[in-house]
C-alpha positions in Angstrom: 33.0 18.4 -62.0 35.2 19.8 -59.5 32.0 20.4 -56.8 30.9 16.6 -56.6 31.6 14.7 -53.6 33.8 11.7 -54.3 37.1 10.0 -53.4 40.0 12.0 -53.8 38.7 15.3 -53.5 39.5 18.0 -50.9 37.4 19.5 -48.5 38.5 22.9 -47.6 36.6 24.7 -44.2 34.6 27.6 -44.7 36.7 30.5 -43.4 34.5 31.2 -40.3 34.1 27.9 -39.1 34.4 27.6 -35.3 34.7 23.9 -35.1 37.8 23.5 -33.3 38.8 20.2 -35.1 38.3 21.6 -38.7 39.0 25.4 -38.4 40.9 26.4 -41.4 41.6 22.6 -42.2 42.0 21.1 -45.6 40.6 17.6 -45.7 41.4 14.7 -48.0 38.4 12.4 -48.8 40.0 8.9 -48.6 36.8 7.0 -49.0 33.6 8.5 -50.1 30.3 6.0 -50.0 26.9 7.5 -50.1 25.5 4.4 -48.2 28.5 3.8 -45.6 29.8 7.5 -44.9 33.2 9.2 -45.6 36.7 9.0 -44.1 39.0 11.7 -44.6 42.4 13.2 -43.3 43.4 16.5 -42.3 46.5 17.4 -44.6 47.4 20.5 -42.5 47.3 20.0 -38.5 50.8 18.5 -38.0 51.3 17.3 -34.2 54.9 17.5 -32.6 55.3 13.8 -33.0 57.4 12.0 -35.4 56.0 8.2 -36.2 59.2 6.9 -34.3 57.9 8.6 -30.9 54.7 6.6 -31.5 55.8 3.0 -32.4 59.1 1.6 -30.7 59.3 -1.3 -33.3 59.3 1.0 -36.6 62.0 1.7 -38.8 63.9 4.8 -38.7 62.2 7.4 -40.7 62.0 11.0 -40.4 58.3 11.8 -40.6 55.9 13.9 -38.9 52.6 12.8 -37.6 49.5 14.7 -38.5 46.2 15.0 -36.9 43.8 13.3 -39.2 40.6 14.2 -37.4 38.5 13.9 -34.3 37.8 10.0 -34.8 39.8 7.3 -33.2 42.7 9.4 -31.9 44.4 6.2 -30.8 44.7 4.7 -34.3 47.4 5.4 -36.8 46.8 6.0 -40.6 48.8 6.6 -43.6 48.9 8.0 -46.9 51.6 7.3 -49.6 52.4 7.2 -53.5 53.6 3.8 -53.2 50.5 1.8 -54.1 52.4 -0.3 -56.5 54.9 -1.7 -54.1 52.6 -1.4 -50.9 50.4 -4.6 -50.9 46.9 -4.3 -50.3 46.9 -0.6 -50.6 43.7 1.4 -51.3 43.6 3.5 -54.2 42.5 7.4 -53.3 43.7 9.2 -56.8 46.2 9.0 -59.4 49.7 8.5 -57.3 47.7 8.5 -54.0 47.1 5.3 -51.8 45.6 4.7 -48.0 47.1 2.0 -46.1 48.1 -1.2 -47.2 49.9 -4.2 -45.4 51.5 -2.9 -42.5 54.4 -5.3 -42.0 55.5 -4.9 -45.8 55.2 -1.1 -45.0 57.7 -1.4 -42.3 60.2 -3.7 -44.8 60.1 -1.3 -47.5 61.1 1.7 -45.2 63.7 -0.2 -43.7 65.0 -1.2 -47.0 64.8 2.4 -48.0 62.2 2.1 -50.9 60.0 4.3 -49.0 61.3 7.5 -47.9 59.6 10.2 -45.8 58.8 12.4 -48.9 56.5 9.1 -49.9 54.3 9.0 -47.0 52.2 11.0 -44.7 51.1 9.6 -40.9 47.8 10.4 -38.8 46.8 10.0 -35.6 42.8 9.4 -36.1 40.9 10.4 -39.0 37.7 12.6 -40.0 34.6 10.5 -40.2 31.2 11.3 -41.5 28.0 9.0 -41.4 26.0 8.4 -44.3 24.2 11.9 -45.2 26.0 14.0 -42.7 28.7 15.2 -45.0 25.9 16.2 -47.7 23.9 17.8 -45.0 27.4 19.9 -44.1 27.9 20.7 -47.5 23.9 22.1 -47.7 25.3 24.1 -45.2 27.9 25.3 -46.8 30.3 24.3 -44.3 33.0 23.1 -46.5 34.2 24.2 -50.2 35.4 21.1 -52.6 38.5 21.2 -54.5 40.7 19.1 -56.7 43.2 17.2 -55.1 47.2 17.8 -56.2 49.4 15.2 -55.0 51.7 17.8 -53.7 49.5 18.8 -51.2 49.5 15.3 -49.4 53.7 15.0 -49.5 55.5 18.8 -50.0 56.5 20.9 -47.1 57.1 23.7 -49.2 53.7 25.3 -49.1 53.2 26.8 -45.9 49.5 27.4 -45.8 47.8 24.8 -47.5 44.5 26.0 -46.6 45.2 29.4 -48.1 47.2 27.8 -51.1 44.0 25.8 -51.9 41.6 28.4 -51.8 43.6 30.6 -54.0 44.0 28.1 -56.5 40.4 28.0 -57.1 40.7 31.7 -58.3 38.1 34.5 -58.3 36.0 34.6 -55.4 37.8 32.1 -53.3 40.7 34.4 -53.4 38.7 36.7 -51.6 37.8 34.0 -48.9 41.5 33.1 -48.5 42.6 36.4 -47.6 39.6 36.9 -44.9 40.7 37.3 -41.2 39.7 34.3 -39.3 38.5 37.0 -36.5 35.0 38.2 -37.1 35.9 41.4 -35.3 39.0 42.1 -38.0 36.4 42.1 -40.9 
């Protein structure tokens, strides 16, 4: 049931998308509700910032900040794998959680119980109003894939967009190898 929109799935932008916010991106669907809309975070758009550059009263942690999407870019969000100890975390998929009690998070980082490899911070988020994402699916703007927790936290995959498409196999490998320039195809 890989091609069903739901919380915990990935949206992979089609290769010729000209949308500057989503060109060659992989978006984690963090909250999908038909009646309320969808929230997600772009997993493969790092900024040059670290979380301590943005928050002066935050415990030291060597964690990059990613561009989560074009909505509310004055907000900070985070996903993590520590839902068992971060109060009020929202379950996304096995071993993956969104948000939670911010003061508890700071305490756990300060205590060394949450490391940079356990968490990913975002500026802004990706959002769709009810029906909007479904319409984009009909337009074939996105390809749906299953989430692997390594896509969220590892830095060992240099090009997540290419990797996720290749992992889907067959025709998707061809798509992954397409140039993003029309003139080169």
